[in-house]
N, C-alpha and C positions, 0 to 999 in steps of 0.2 A: 265543239268547244273543249270537250274533255280530253280528247286524244289527238286532235288535229296536229299538234306539234310533238306528240309523244311517239317517236318512231323506234322500233326495235333496233338494237345495235348502235344506238346513238345516245350515249350517256351524257355527253357534254350538253347537248341540246336539252335533255331531260333535266339536268341540274339547273340550267338557266331558267327553264320554265317554272321551276318550283323553288326558286331562290327565296321567296317569301316564307317558305315553310322550314328553311334551314335554321339551325341554331346559330346564335351569334358567335363571331370569331373571338375567342378568348373570353375572359370574364366580363360580365356586364359592369356598367359604371358603379352599381351598388355592390359589386363583388358577390352577387348572388350566384351560387353555382348552378350549372345546368342540372336538370333532373337526372338522378342516377349517378351522381359523382361520388358520393360517399365521403369518407373522412380523409383519404390519402391523397387527394388531388381533385382535379376537375376536368370534365370533358370540355374540349374546345373544338373549334374548326380551324384547321391549319391554313397556311397561305395557299394551299392547293385546293381548298374546298373540301377536304376530307376530314373525317372525325379523327381526333387524337386525344390522348389523355396526358394532361400536365400533372406529373407526380410531384407533390410538394412536401412529403413527410421527411422529417429528419430521423431516419430509422436508427441512428446511433444512440440518440438521446430520448426518443419517444417510446415509452413502454408499450404503447398500443401496436407497435410494429412487430412485436415478438410473437412468433408462431412456433408451437412445439414441433420439432422435427427430429428424426433419427439421423444417424451418421450417413452422409450421402452427398448429394449434389448441392443442396441448399443449406445455408446457415439459417438460424432462427429469425434473422432480420433481412434475409434476401427476399425481395419482391421482384418478380421477373416478368418480362415481356418477350414476345416472340417476333423476331424480324426474319422474314423468309421470302423465298420465291418458289419456283416449281422444282428446285433441285436441292436446296439446303435450308437449314433453319438455324438462326443465331439466337441463343437465349441471352437476353440482355438483362443485366442486374441493375437494381437501383444504386448499386455501388459503382456503376460505370463500366464494368467489364462485360464482355460477351464471350460465349462459348459456341463454337460452330459445330453443328451436327451434320454429318453426311452418312448415307446408308449403304453405299456401294461397299461390298466386302463384308460388312456387318454394321449395324447402327452404332455410332460412336460420336463422342466429342473429339475434334482434332486438337483442341487446346484447352486442357483441363484447368480448373481453378483449384490449386492446391498450395497454399502459402508455405506449408512445411517443405515443399520441393522448390520454392521460389518460382512457382508457376501461377500466373495471375490471369488466365484466360487470354483475352486480347482486346483490341479496340480501345486501348487507353494510351494516352500520350502525355508528354510533359513539355512545358515551355519555361525557358529560363534566360535571363540576361546576366547571370552570374550573381545576382543579388536577390531578385524577386523570382519566385518559382510558383507556377500554377500547374495543376494536373487534372485530367479528366477521370481520375479515380476518386470517388467520393471520400471526404468532403472537398478535396481539391486544393486546399491551401489559400483560398481567396475569401471574398466576402459574400459570394453568392454562387449557387450551383443549381441550375434549372435543368430538369429532366423531362423530356417529352417522349411518350410512347406513341409512335405513329404507324401508319399503314406502310410497311416496308422499310421503316427506319427507327432508329433510336437517337435522339438528339440530346446533347449535353452542352449547356452554356455556362461557362465558368467566368466569373468576374473577379478581378484583382484590383490593386491600387493603381497600376499603370497599364495593365493589359487585360484583354479578354480572349477567351477561346470559345468558338462555336463549332463543335464537332458533331457530325452526323454519320452514323454507321448505317449504310444503305445496302439492302439486297436488291440488285437491279431486277426489275420485272422480267420474267422469262425463265429460261432453263440453264443459265450459265452458273458454274460452280464458284462464284466470286462474291466478294463484299467490297464495297467502296467505303473508304474512310475519307470524308471531306472535312477539312479543318480550316476554319477562317480565324486568323489571328489579327487582332486590332491593337494599335498603340493609342492609348488614351492619355498618355503622359505629355510632358512639356518638352521632351528632348528626343532626338533620334535614338533608335534602339537597335543594337545588334543582338539577335535572338537565335536561340537553338530550339528546335522542336524534335523530340525523340518519339517515334512511333513504335509501339510494342505489340507483338502478337506471339503467344506461346505456341508450343508444338508438342506438348505431352498428351498422348492419346488417353482417352478414358472410354473404354468400350462398355456398352450396356450388356455385358456378358451374362447370358443365362447360365452358363457354366459356373460362373462365380456365385450366382444365385443358388445353385445346387450345393456348391462347396461350403457355403456358409452354414448349412445344416450339419456339416461334419466337424464343426468347431474350428474352422480356419480363420475366423474373424468375420466381420460384416462383409456383405457383398461389395460395398463401396471400397472397403480397405483392400479386398482381394483384387478388385478391378484396378486399383491404383498400383498395386504391386505388379500386376500383369503389365500395366503400362510402362513400368520401370524396366521391363525386359527388352525394350526396343532401344537400340542405339540410333543416334541422329548423325547425319552427314550433310555438310553444307557446301554450297559453292555460290559465287557471285553470279548475278543474272542481269541481263539487259544492259551490258556495258557499265557495270557497277551501279545500275539503277535499283538493284534489289538483291534479294537472297532466295535461293531455292533449297528446300530441306527435304531429304529422303530418310527413310527409316529401315532398319534391318532388325529382324527378330533374332534374339540371342538364345531362343529356346526357353521352354518352361522351366521354372525352378523345380528341382526334384521333389521337394516337399509338397508343392502344389499338384504335381502330377500324381503323387502317391495319394493325396487327399481325394482327387477326382476318381481314381480307380477304386478307392475304398467306397465312395458314395455310389459309384456305378454298380459295384458288386452288391452293395446293400439293397439298392432299389430292385435288383433282379430277384432277390430272395425274400424281402420283407415288404409288405404293403405299406404305402404311404398315402395319406388322404389327399395330398396335393400333387405329388410327383409320380410319374409312371416310369417303368424300366427304360433305360436308355438303349435304344436299338442302334443299328448301323445307319448312318446318315445316307441320304441319297448321294449319287455321284457328284463330286465337287462341292457338296454342302459341308458346312462346318459351324461350330459354335462361335468362333471368333475370327477376326480378320488378322491373319499373320503377315499380310503385306499391305499395310495401309498406304493410301495415296500420298504422293509428294505434296508439300504445301509451299507457298511462295508469298513474298511480300515485296512490292515494287513501288517506288516513287514514280508517279506518272508525269508530273510536271517538269521535273529536272532530275538529273542523277543525284543519288544520295551523296551527302558530304561526309558521311561516316556510317559505320555499321559495326555490329558485334553479334555474336551468337551465344555469348556467355551471359545469360540472363541472371544467373545467381550472383555474379560479381556486380552486375549493374544495380540490382536491387539492394544487395548487401543487407546490413542490419536495419536499414530504414524501411525495407519492404516496398509495397506498392504505394504507400502514402508519401514517403520521402526517400526515394532511391538514392543510395550513396553515389551511384555512377553519374549523377548530374554535375558533380564537381569537376569532371574532366570530359574531354571528347571521347567518343566511342573508340575502342582500341583496334578495330579491324580484325578481331579474332574470328577465324572460321573453323576453329578446332574443337569446339564444344561437341560432346558426344552423348552425355548422360542426361540426368534430370535437370542439370543446370542450363540446358539448351533453351534458346529462344530466338526470335526474329526481331531485331532492333535496327531501325534506320534513323539516321539523323539528317535533318535539313537545317541550313543556316540562312537566315533572312535578315534584311535590314528594313526597318520601317520608320518613316518620318512621323512626327506627331500628327494624330488624326488619320493616319493611313492604315489600311488593312490589306491582307493578302490571303488568298485561298490556296491550300495545298491539297493534292489528291493522292491517296495511296490505294493500291489494289492488293487485297489479300484473297487467296483462293487455294483450291486443291485441284489435282489433276487426275480425274478418273481415266480409265482406259480409253485411249484414243484422243484425249484432250492434249492441247499444245499450249504451253505457257506463252510462247511468242505471239501466237494468234490472239489469245485473250488480252495480252498486254496491248497489242496494237489496236484492238477493237476499242478498248476502254480509254486508251490515251486520246483517241479522237473525240470521244463523247463524254469524258469525265465530268466536264462542267455542267452538262445537261442531264446526267443520269437521274438525279433525284427528281427533277421536274418531269422528265419523260416517264419515269416509273409511276409517279403519282398520277399522271394523266391516264396511264393504263389502268391503274386501280380504280380510278373514277369511271372509266369507260366500260369496265367489265362488271359482271355480277347480276344479281337480282335485287330488287328493292321493294320495300313495302312502306307506305307512308300515309299518314292522315293528319289533317290540320288539327284535329281534336287532341292528338298526342304527338307533338313535333319530334320528340325524342325517338320515336319508332323508326324514323328514317335513319338516324344515326346507328341505332341498334342493328338493323339489318345490314347496313353497309359494313359495319365493323365485323359482324359475323362472317360475311363473305370474305373479308380480308383474312381473318384468322383461319378460316377453313381452307382457303386456297393456299395460303402461305405455309400450311402444314404438309404440303406435298414433298415427298422425297423420291429418290429413284432406287429401286431394288434391282441390282444387276444380276441376281440369280434368276429372277422371273423376267427381267428385261422389260419392266413396266414401272410406271410411277405408282405410288401407293399412298394412301391416307391412313397411316397408323393411328390407332385410337389415342396415342400420346399419353400425357399425364403420368401417373406412377407406373402404369403398365409398361410403357416404353422406357422411361427414364430411370425407374427404380427397379422394377422386376425384370425388365429386359426382353419383353416379348411383343411381337406385333400380332395382336388378336383382340378379342376372338374374331374368327373369320366373318361373323355377322356384322361386325362393327364398321369396317370400311365400306361395306355395302350400304349401310345406313348413311354414312358420311357422304357417299357419292350421290345420293338422291337429289340434293339441291342443284347439283351441276347439270341435271337434265334440263333445267330451265336456262342455264347461262353458258355452260361449257361442256356440251355433251361428249367431247373427245376425252375429257377427264373421266367422266362416268364410264365410258367404254374401256379405258385402261384398267379401272378397278374391276370391271367385269372380267376382262381378260385375265388379270392377275388371279382372280378367284377361280375361274374356269381351269386355269393351269394347276390349281391345287386339287381338283377333283380326282379322287383315287379310283382305281378300277371298279370298286363296288359302288361308286356314286357318293361315298361319304366325303367329307371335307375336314381337314385337320382343324383342331381348335385354334391353333395359332402357329406362327413361324418365329423362330429365334435365329440370331446370327445370320448366316448366309445360307438360306434355303433349308434350314433344319426344322423338322416338325417338333414343336415344343413337347418335351416329355412330361406331359401333365395328365392327371387322371381324367380331366374333362375332354380328352381327345376323342373319346367315344361319345360324341355329342349327337343328339337326335335332331336338332332343329336347323343346323347350318344350311342344308340345301333349300329349305323354305325361303330363306332370305335371298339366296341367289336366284331362285325362280321369280320371286317378287321383283327384285331390282332389274333383272333382265327383261321381264315382261313390261315393266314400266318404261324402261329405256326404249324398247321397240315401239310400244304404243304411243309414246310421247313424241319421238323423233321420226317414226315411220321408217327407220333404218332396218328393214328386213334383211338386207344383205349381210348384216352382222351375224345372223343365224347360220349363214353358210360359210362364214370365215373359219378357216382351218386353224385350230388352236393346238399348240404343243401340249401333250398330256403328261401328267405326273408319272415318273419323277423328273421329267424334262430332259434328262441326260441318261446315257447308258443304253444298254440293249433292250430294256423293257419300255423305254419311252416311246411314245408314238404321236400321232396327230389325229384329231377328230374335228368335224364341224361343231360349232358351238351348239347347234340344236340337238346333236346327239349327246353331247355332254349334259345338257339340260334334261334330256330324256333319261339319261343314266341316273341323275339326281332324283328325278321323280320316282323311278323304279326303286331306288334305295329307300325312299321314304315309305313307299307302299309295301315293299316286300321285306326289307331288312329291318327297318325301324318298326313298322307294322303297328298293330293295336294290341291292347291288353284285354283283360277279362271284361272290362266295361265298354269295349269298343272304342276307347279313347286312345289316341296316338301315344305310343310308349315314350319314355323319357330317357332311357339308357343312363348314361353318366351325367347328363347335362341337358337343360333347355336354356332359355334366356337367363334364368336365375341359377348361377353357378353353385349356389349354396344348398339347393334343395336336397341333392344327393349327399353332398359332403357333410352337412350338418343334420338335417332332419332325417336323413336315411342312415345315419351312422349306427343306429341300434341294430340294423341288419342290412349292411351295405350290399351284400350279395343278392339278397332278396329284392332290395329296392331297384338295383340295376336290372334285374331280370323281369320284375313285375310292375315297376313304377309306370304310371301313366300321367301325361301332362295335358290338362284341360287347355292350357295356353296353346300347346301345339295344335290341338284339334280345332280350337276357335280360329287360330291364325290360318290353318290349312283350309278351312271353309272359305276364306276369302282368297288366299293365295292360289289355290288350285283352280278356282273359277277364273281368276285373273289370268293365270297361265293358259287356260283353255281359250279365253278371249284373244290372247296374243297369238296362239297357234292358229286360231280361226282366221284372224286378220292376215297372218303370214301364209295362209293356204296349206296348212299341214293336213295330214290325213284325218278323216272323220273319226276313225276308231280311237286314235290317241286323244282327240278333243273330247269325245264322249266319256272316255275313262277318267280324264281329269275332272270333268264335271260330276261324274258319279262319285269319285272319291271326295270331292268337295262336299257333296250332300251327305255322304256317310259320316264324315267328320262333323258336319253341322248337326246332324241328329245325335251323335254321340256326345257332343258338347252340350246340346240342349237338354239332354237327360241329367246333366249335372246342375241344373237350376235348383237352388235351395229354397226358393220362394222370395229371396231378397237379392241374390247374386249367384254367380257360378262358383262352384268349388274350384280350388286351385290345382290340386294334384293328388293322385293316389300313390302313396309311398310304399304300399305293399301291405299284406295282412297284419304285420306286426305293428306298424304305426297307423295305418288306415288313411283316411282322407285328411288333407289340409284344406282349410277354407270353408268349413261348415259353420263354425262359430265366429269366424272373423272374416273380414273382407280383404282379399288380396286383389290389388289393382290389375296385375299382369294380364289375365285373360279377358277382363271385362270390356275394354274398348274393342278388341277383336270380335267379341260376341256381337256387338252392335254392328260393326262393319261387315261381318260375315253372315248376317242374317240369322244368327243363332237365337237371338231373343225376338219375340214378337213385339208389337207396339206397346202392349200393356207392360210386359216385362222390361222393355227398354225404359219406359217411363219410371218404373220402380227402381230399376238399376241406377239410372242417372240420379234420382233423388237420394238413394243410399250413398252413392259415391260422393255426391255433393255434401251430404251431412257428415259422413264418417271420414272422408279422405281430403276434402277440399276446404270445408268451412273454416276450420281453425288453423289452416296452413297458409301462411301469407306468401310463400314463395313457390307454390306449386303443390299438386296433390301428393299425398304420401303413398308409398308403395303398399302399405297395409295399415289398418287401424290397430289400436291396442286390442290384443286378442289372445286366447289361450295357446295359439300355435307358437307364440314367442316364448321360448324357455331359455335357460342358461346354455342349452346345447347349441343355440344358434350362433353363439360366439359374437354377438353384436348387441349392444345396449339398445333398448327400445327407442324407436324414433331415429335410428341410424341405419345406414347401409341396407342390408336385406331384412331388417327388422322394423321397417317403417320409415326408411329414409326417403329422400326426394331424388328421383332419377329423371333427368331430361329425356332419356331414351324412351321411358315409359310414357311420359307426359306428352310427348309429341303425338303418339297414337291416341292418347286421350283427347287432345285438342281436335284431332281429325274426327274422331267419333262424335264428340260433342257438337261439332259444327253441323252434323247431319240432323241434330234434333233440337239444339238450343244454341243459337248463334251468340247470344249474350253471354252465356256461360263459357262457351268456347273462347271468346275474346278475353274474358276475365282470366281464364286459365292460361292462355298464351302470354298475357302480360305478367302474370305471376311468375312465370318461368324465365323472365328476361334478366339479363345482367343488371339493368337499371333498377328493377324492383328489388333485387337482393341488396344493392347498394343503398337504397332508400330505407329498407327495413333493418338491415344490419350494416350500418355505415362503417363500423370499426373492424370489420373483417375484410382484409385486403383482397383476398382472392374472390372470384366471381364478381369483381367490379369491371375488369376488362377481359377476363377469361377465367374459366373455372374447372373444377374437378368433375368426376363422373357422378358423384352423389353428394348431397347436402343433408344435414341433419334437420329433422322437422321439429315442430313445437313440442312433440312428445319427448324429445331428447332433453338431457340436462344441458346441452350446449347447442341450442337451436341456431341455425344459420351457418354453423361451422361444418367442417367435414371430419371424417374419422381421423383421429390423431393418436391411435394406439393399436397394438396388435400387429398381426402379420401384414395386413394391408393398411399402411399408414398413409392415407391420402394427402396429408399435409406435407409429406416429403417432396411432393411436386404437384401442388394443387391448382395448376393452370394447364392449358393446352389439351385438356380432354375434349375431343371434337364433338362429343354429344352436346356439350354446352354451347356449341355454335351451330352445328348441322341441324339439330332437331328444331331449334327455333326458326331457322330459315325454311326448312321443308314444311313445317306445320303452318307457316304463314300462307303458303299456297293452299293448304287444306282448309284454312279459314274461309276460303271462297267456295267451298264445296266442290273443288276441282277434281274431276276424275277423267282419265283418258279412256276412250272406248275404241272399238274397232272401226267406228265410222267418224270419229272426231273427238269431241270432249264435252263433258257435262259440267255445268256450273250450278251451284245452289247457294248463292250469296245470302247470308242471313246476319251479317255483322250489324250491330247497333250503331252504325256510323252513317252520317249524311254524305260524307265525301271520303274517298280513299283511292289510292292507286297501287296496283301491283304491276311491276314492270320487269320484264326479262326479255332476252332475245327470242325465246320460244313462245311465251304467252304474255299477253298484257290484258289487264282488266282495270277499268276506272269507273267509279261511281261519282255522280255529281247531281246537282239539282234537276237536270233534264233527263237523267237516266243512266244507262250503262253503255260503255263502248269498250272495244278491245280488239285483239288480233290473235291469230294462231299462225306460227311460221315454222312448220316442221321442215326437216331437211329434204323431204321427198315431195315432189309436186303431186297434187291430188285435189279431189273434191271432198269437202268435209261437212259434217253436220255438227252444229253447236246447239246444245239445248241449255236454256237458262231457266231454272226453277226459281220463281220469285216468291218472296213472302206474300202473304195474302193481301196486306194493305197496299203493296206495290203492284201486285197482279191486277188489282182493280183499276189501276191507272194506265194499263197497257192493253190496248184494244186487241192486239194479236195473241194475247195470252189465252191458252186453253187449259183449264184445270191448273192454273198457275204456271204453266209451262209455255215458253216461247221457243220455237224451233227455227233455226237459221241455217242456210246452206250457202256455200261459196267455195271458191277455188283458191289455192295457193301454189306458188312455185318458189324455188330458192331465190331469195332476195325480194320476193313479192308476197307478203303475208295475206292471208284471208282476214279481211276487216269486217267487223259487225257492230251493230248498235241496237239498243232497245230503248225507245224513248217513252217518257212519261207524258200523259196528256193532262 
């Protein structure tokens, strides 16, 4: 009954079977919003059966829409949504425009929003009959402007006196570098109408240049200003395309401005002679690596349904004094100008249509870019054939992919997990230096600071894909393996095109731990042992010193680096070097004697994590048939780290770190969350210590925090030197990255508390508790302020790291909730199969993915396991005491099941209550 219709890889059937648990489509008759909607709109189910957010705020006139931001990508009233596929990301604004990001060459927007340059992003259009004009740039000039943030699309519905526009900006599911603009125009008047539609996409690049980030410290202006000046250095060249159906734009770099080059050389020289707490000396890049893309790809705009009736490339003249709200150029037909070359440039196409009263017509436009090897004609031909069905087809794919968790007790949970999968996968881009897709952490790190890092983050983001799309997880593993240096260390981050970020944290201690964890989990989950023998190109990937190694040897290199190079300090705890998970420990707490901290600092977090990771690595090696000596050493080092971390038990919790003799220990008088969950997972704490630790974490970090556990409580370790207000960031903020591990650890000892913590960290909970904060309603930042802060529920909005500058799209706000949903089941992969220890306080629930399925109902549990490799597996289910008494096969609360699977034929199992 539970799973007889619930088949892996069959999402449509799953959706039908659970239709009763889905939220209502649109607002209910009473206009009661769905749980988790907040102030700025409401969650709905769209016509494709997918979650979507109907945004209803008038941000121009509503003071609640204002968010403090610095100069950069967003204005103070920009609320943005992500529309993406496996290749590109379009950032859609509540004002109606979108900016398309692509990462080949270097991460950048292809179409900046800079009104001072008459550049307005793209994806906006205008309808006119010569008297009445409507537009899809907010507020649009009509009586209504509806905006819907959907899975793979941004929809705008504009209503006027005689006409309406329904425009959807769609990223087709898959890996094509294109966007579809679907425009339905309706005549609601009493007379036939001759209408003009003008479709606009800009072409001014905005590179997320880390070089500009460095230059801003030299007095050259803000990073955003420098990036826009850099964009001005590209000239544009246009030609007609597809028999006058569209326009193709190419760029040519005019060279750097002399004053900018002088500024960079000044900063480079200064960093080589003077220490900087954030930046490291700028070394020679790897062969073919660079800070910026000096040869950005061509872009194009094509009318798919019929040839364009007019065009221009002079966007500045078109918009004129009226700007995006009321362009001057609507008064006359487009002039056919192909000669724009500077910041005035843009892609504008005109279509002329006639509509009888009550009639409507749908137009389709294709916008895209051409990475190396791509062909505009082929893309145009492909989407001309399927333009009318792209939106529906893509939505079907989004519905059929991913992992889901749901329970009738909390219907919104199904929406939450489906939406997280969309946001996580739609964050994929392609890095053509590494020749792999990547899941950048996003948020301010990518869009404001301009770096892809830290290296540990994409590995965390990849973990949910083990259950749904293992090929994506494998690409992230390959990307990271390609970063492994000859000594086994991994760069902190990558900027531009394959350039190691010149940051002080590059000498990190913990990065290889995350690679060992993620790879071990991948192999044990999917049984893809062949991956360990896959030959990987090694850093620097090009040039005479580049080489190739099997993945297993690169992993062994990372393990040796942790053991031999990172090593342990005087307390036997793994050293910290310049960085562990908490980037601020050395930078702020260690500033009193930085050299001493780097040399002698020890991270209890590293040792607690290593106690678990090294054992897991050993289990993976044993499953893969590796040599016994390597397995034994990994287990030995796990135990040594376990004992070293155990020695840091204060009687209430584990200490956090040894900063060196000058500062001493952190975490003696205050509770730091970071190492505690790993202590439980890695067997550092015994049963009594675990009980006390959980009680203390609950009382000091969870009890008063409504949206997730705090990173630390109020304690003497927080001083003015931390550069963060108490209750924010690294001084007690809330971090989904940390709380995912907390949920996992709590699930082992207290299922009810784990479930409570998981719900606290959801988008829905934040929107209920803090409805007037727009971000973290549909996507969020890396960290949120706790109740200790003066501004609880917000994120950091001052200082060097101003998270409000781009407070959505940080993948921890999505990946961590997804991955920890699996851990709520007590799910662990083993050499022989998998273990489950479900202790959720729920009578019914379903966890569904192509790899693993688990469902609980009145009659018991059922599920499947479907790894890529055929085999015989053991599944052990540890039941709560009250349930174990109802299962005759249970021994000491454990039920052991065995069975076989093959590709396309999962191992199925059930545990029945009597």
